[in-house]
N, C-alpha and C positions, 0 to 999 in steps of 0.2 A: 504494500500500500504506500502510495506516495506521501511525502510530507505535507503537501497541500491538502490531500484528502483527509489526513488525520486532523489537521487544523480545522477543517470544515465540520467534521463530526464533533469535535470538542466544543465548537461554537454552538452547534445545534443543541447539545446536551445542556449547556449553560442557559440557553434561552427557554428550554422546556419548563413548564410550571411544575411545582412539586405536587406529588400525588399521595403523600403519606398523611393527609388530613391537616397538616399544619399550614397556617396562613403565612404568607410572606409579609413581614412588617412593611407598612406603608411609609413612604418617605414624603416629607414636606407637609404632613397632615397637621391638624390642630391637636395640641397636647391635651390629654384628658384633664377634666376639671377635678380639682382636689375636693373630695367629699368629706364633710365633717360627720363623724359618727353621731347617731341620733341622741345617745346619752349625753354627749358633749353639747349638742344643740340645746337640750332641755336644761343642762347645767348653766348655760349662758343666760337663758331666758327666764330662769326662775327668780332672778333678782330684778326688781322694778327699775333700779337705776341703770342697769345695763340695757333694759328694754327702752328706756327713755333715750339713752345715748344712741342706740341703733336707729330708732325712728328719726331722731334729729339728723343723724348723718345721712340717712336715706332721703330725707326731705330736702336737705341742702345740696346733696350730690356733689360735694367738693370738700377739700380739707377744711377743718375748723380748728380753732384754738381750744385748748383745755379750759381756759377761762370762760369762754362762751358756753361750753358744755356745762361747767359748774353753775353758771348763772341760770341756765335753762333748768337744770335739775333742782336747784334750790328754789326757784320760783314755783315749780310744780309741787314740790313737797310742802311748801309753806302756804300755798294758795295765794301768793302775792304776785304783783308784776315785778319785772326785773328791776325797775327803779325803786321799788319798795323793800327789796330784800336787804338785810344788814350785811356788814362785812363778815360777821361771825357765821351767819347762815351760808354765805358764799364760800367761806373758808372750809366749813365742814364738808360741803359737797365736793369742793376741789380736792381736799386731802383724800376723801374716800375714793374718788375716781383715779387720782394719780397713783395712790399706793396699792390699790386693790383691783378695781374693776377694769380699768384700761389695760394694765399688764396681763390680767387673766385672759381678756379677749384677744390681746396681741399674741399671746402664746399659742392660741388656736387659729391665728390668721383670720379671725373674724374682723378685726380692725388692725390698722397699722398705727402704732403709737410711737411717735418720735419724742422721747423724753427731753432731749436737749433743746429742742425747738418748741416743745409744747404744742405739737400739731397732731391731730388725729384724723384719719380717713378710713374708709371701708377697706377691708382686706380681701384676699382671694376667696375666703370662705364666707364673706358677708352675705352672699345670696343664699347660703344654706339655711339661714334662719327665717327666710321670707315666709314659707308656708305656715310657720308656727308663731310669727311675730304678732299677728292679729291685725286689728284695724288701725285707723290713723292715731296720731299722737294725742293722748288724752289731754296734754297741755294745751293743744289747740282748741279743744272743746271747752276747756276751762276758761281760756282767754275770751272766747266768744260769749260764754255765759256771763262773764263780768260786764262786758259791754252791753249785753242785752238788759241787765238789771239797771245799768246807768241810763240807758235810753228810756226804759220804762218809768224810772223815777222822774226823769226830765219831762216826759210826756204828762205825767200826773201833775207836776208843778205848773206846766204850761196850760193845762186844761183849767186848773183852778184859777190861774191868773186871767185867763181868757173870760171865764164866767164872771169874775169879780169886776173886771174893767167894763164888760158889756152891760152888767146890771146896775152897778153903783157908780160908774164913772162917766164923765163927759166924753165926747168923741175924741178929743185930743189925748186923753189918758188911754183910751182904747188903742189909738195908733201907737202910742209909746209902748203899750203892753205887747202889741204884735211885734214891734221892733226888738224888744228885749227877748221875746221868745225865739225869734229868728236868729238873733245873735247867739243865744245859748246853744241852739242846735248847730250853728256853724262852728262854734268853738269846740263843742263835743265831737263833731264829725272830724274836725282837723286833728284832734288828739287821738281819735280812733285810727285815722289813717297813719299817723306817725307810729302808733303802737303796732299796727299791723305790719308796717314796713320793717320795724325792728325785729318783729317776731318771725316773719316769713322769709325775708330776703336773705340769701346766703351771706355768710360772713367769712372772710379769709382768715 
C-alpha cells in the first residue's frame, strides 16, 4: 500500500464520528450555568435582610453601595423613610450586612461583595433564587402606603376647609381657601415625586 493511500485512510478514520455512545465535546459553546443547591437557596432566603438586599439589587440592576443597602434595610425595619432613620439605626443595619449577610451570599456567588470599595452587585448565582424570592419588595408597598395615608389626610383637611369657606365665609375667603388647598396638594405631590425618585432610581 502506498504512503499516500495510508494517509488517506488515516484521515478518513479521524473524521468518522465515534460510535461507542459517547458524545464528542462541543467547542465554542456556552459554558453551563452554575446551579446553587436548593438547600443553599433556602438558607439564603430564610433571612429577611438578605431577601431585602436581593430584591433591591434586582430592582436597581446595577452595582450599589453598602451604605445604600443599609439605609434601605433600616428604613424597612423601622417603618420610616430614609430621611427619618437615625445614625444608630443605619449603623446597625450596615454592620449586620457587612459582617454577616453580604459575605455569606458572596461565598455562594449569589452576590459579589467588594469589601474594599463597599460595592455590591448580583453574582453568577443571583438568578437561582428568583423562583423562591417571591413578589416585589415589601419596602415599596410600605412606601406607597405612607403616601396614601398622607394624601388621605390632606384630602380630609381640604374637604373641611372647603365646607367651612363655602358656608361661613365670603367669596374672597373661598378663593383663598381653594388656593391654599391647591398649594398643599402641589407641595405634597412634589415631595412624593422626590421621595419616589430617591426610592426607585438606581444609585451607583
